[in-house]
C-alpha positions as CSV (number, residue, x, y, z in Angstrom):
1,M,-0.1,-3.6,34.2
2,D,3.8,-4.4,34.6
3,V,6.2,-5.6,32.1
4,R,5.3,-9.5,33.0
5,W,2.6,-8.5,32.0
6,M,2.9,-6.4,28.7
7,T,5.9,-9.0,27.9
8,D,3.4,-11.9,28.0
9,E,0.2,-10.0,25.9
10,A,2.6,-8.1,23.4
11,P,2.1,-11.0,20.4
12,V,-1.6,-11.4,21.8
13,R,-3.4,-10.8,18.6
14,G,-6.5,-8.3,18.8
15,A,-9.5,-8.9,16.4
16,V,-9.7,-6.8,13.3
17,L,-13.5,-4.5,14.3
18,A,-13.0,-3.2,10.1
19,T,-11.2,-2.3,7.4
20,R,-11.8,0.1,4.9
21,E,-9.3,1.6,2.3
22,T,-9.6,4.6,0.4
23,T,-7.6,6.1,-2.6
24,A,-5.8,9.5,-2.7
25,A,-7.4,9.8,-6.1
26,Q,-10.9,9.4,-4.2
27,A,-9.5,11.1,-0.4
28,Y,-9.2,13.6,-2.9
29,K,-12.5,14.3,-4.9
30,V,-13.7,13.9,-1.6
31,L,-12.0,17.1,-0.4
32,L,-12.9,19.5,-3.9
33,G,-16.9,18.3,-3.2
34,Y,-16.7,19.9,0.4
35,M,-14.4,23.0,-1.0
36,S,-16.5,23.8,-3.7
37,S,-20.2,23.3,-1.1
38,S,-21.9,26.1,-0.3
39,E,-21.2,24.6,3.4
40,G,-17.5,24.8,2.6
41,L,-15.1,22.3,4.5
42,P,-16.0,20.9,7.6
43,S,-15.2,21.6,11.0
44,Y,-12.4,18.9,11.6
45,L,-11.0,19.6,7.9
46,D,-10.6,23.5,8.6
47,G,-6.1,23.6,6.3
48,Y,-3.8,22.1,4.6
49,W,-0.4,22.2,4.7
50,S,1.3,22.1,1.5
51,V,4.8,22.7,0.1
52,G,6.5,26.1,-0.3
53,P,9.6,27.2,-3.0
54,V,12.5,26.1,-2.8
55,S,15.4,28.2,-2.4
56,Y,19.2,26.8,-2.8
57,K,22.5,26.9,-1.9
58,R,25.7,25.4,-4.1
59,S,27.4,23.2,-2.4
60,K,31.3,23.4,-3.0
61,A,31.2,21.0,-4.7
62,G,28.9,22.2,-6.8
63,A,26.0,20.7,-6.2
64,L,22.6,22.1,-5.1
65,V,21.7,22.2,-2.3
66,P,18.6,22.9,-0.6
67,K,18.1,25.7,2.1
68,Q,17.0,25.0,5.7
69,V,14.3,27.4,7.0
70,D,12.8,26.8,10.6
71,N,8.8,27.0,10.4
72,P,7.1,29.2,13.7
73,T,5.3,28.0,15.8
74,S,2.2,29.6,15.2
75,V,2.7,27.3,11.8
76,W,2.1,24.4,13.4
77,Y,-1.3,25.1,14.4
78,T,-4.1,22.7,14.4
79,A,-7.7,22.7,16.2
80,G,-6.0,23.7,18.9
81,V,-2.9,22.7,19.3
82,A,-0.1,24.8,19.3
83,D,2.5,22.4,19.1
84,V,4.4,20.3,16.2
85,S,2.9,16.5,15.9
86,M,5.9,14.0,16.5
87,D,5.7,13.1,12.7
88,N,6.0,16.6,11.6
89,E,9.3,17.6,13.9
90,D,11.6,16.3,11.0
91,N,13.0,18.0,8.2
92,Q,10.8,16.9,5.5
93,Y,8.1,20.4,6.0
94,G,11.5,22.5,6.7
95,W,12.7,23.1,3.8
96,S,11.4,26.1,2.2
């Protein structure tokens, strides 16, 4: 593979092998089912992240501004991986 080959292949569409749509409500219902079963959560679903309380400070103009916090690396430990995933390195999980 080289740049020319990748440039030629980039517009080529791949074949769709399967499509499956799930709503958030359906996924939540399945999660609740796992959580209430005697077997507990499956090994691939051993936890989840959720937001915590937010602390605010006032700007010079008097507006409320959420205080940014830094989470320790241990917060991101998942399935043997201790690094923050690229999708979650931004501030959306850094505010508390």
